[in-house]
C-alpha positions, 0 to 999 in steps of 0.5 A: 528487530527485522519485521517482514510485512506481506501485503497479502492481498497484493500477493494473492490476487496477482498469483491467482490472476496468473493461474486463471490463464493456466487452469480452467477448473476453479479447484485447480486454480485455487490449489495452484494459487495456494502452492504459488503463495507457499513458494513465494512466502518461502522465498521471501523468508529465505531472502530476508531472514526476518526476526518477525513476520506477518501477512496483512489481509484486507478485512474491511470492505468499507472504512473511513475513506468510503465515508469521506468519498462514496466513489472511493475505489468504486471502479475496482474489480471485485475479488473473484468469488472463488478466491474470496471464499478461499482466503481462510485456507490461504491464511492457514497455509501461511500459518503453517509456514510460521506466518500469522495473518492480521486483518481488521473489520474496520481498517484497510490493510494499507493502514495496518501495514503503515501502523506496523512499519511506523510503530516499529521505526519509532522504536528503532526496528526495521520493516520490509514491506512486500508489495507492488503498491506504489502507495507504500512509497510514502512510508519510505525512510531509513527504517522502512523499505519496500520490495516488489517481489514480482519485479524482484526490485526495491521500490526505494528513494532512488525509484521515487526520484526517478519516477516522480522527480520528488522525495518520498515525503512529497508523494502524498501531496503529489497524489493530492494534486494528480488524484489516483485513478486506480482508487477513483480519487480525483485530484485537482482538475487540469493538474497532471503528473508534470504540473504537479511535479513542477509545483512541488519542486517549486513550493515543496509541499501543498501547504506552501502552494495553497498559501503562496500568492498565486502568480501562475495559472496552475497555482490559481487552479490549485487554490480554486480547487483547494477542497478537492486537493485536501480531500484527495490528500486525506484519502491518499495519506496512510493512517499510522496510529491504528490500535492493532490489539497485538504485541509485536512479540506475537509476530516473532518468526520461529524458523 
């Protein structure tokens, strides 16, 4: 089984942003966004020739992460109102191409994507996630890969090693230390990318770092701010066991 998972909001917001610079009238912007989405989806279906496909939309304005940390994503620009009101039409356009939409009232889209990919991997199936969101790099393994449609490149293990100097399985702990500014997640004060990388190269993971005797100033800082790191890790780690309420067979792509 080859499942193509479109991170729909990632795709749609970027396509719409391009049109904002090209069209003055909202109606023209939205029509152009729809056309661009249909074209992009068509190219992706042709490139990957999936047996199954789904577009995952964000239907949950606030989930468990907002309850854990009220500041979570508080710095995000809200979706333009014109686009928010047009999502139903974009979902219909994808449906006409044979792509069903998946969204939840209580779960974030990223967790739905993670659940789909991991569930399929456990059964030996393969998933290709289409997104520019580096957060999905934590899911990388032989059955799960990540494609940047706009950069026309794989965000793969080699990309992770080059960018972070770590393995995909260490990324959640890395972001637990550094925080993620785009989602307003604070990590450990004073621990930036280079220090986080060095600590994880030395200790392997956050547990080992928190339990080892503190021989350096950086270790002491992390252990002193243990709660910050553990909260950040909870916010960053994707949930992969959501009850989706669908059978994967429902996502079969009929050419």
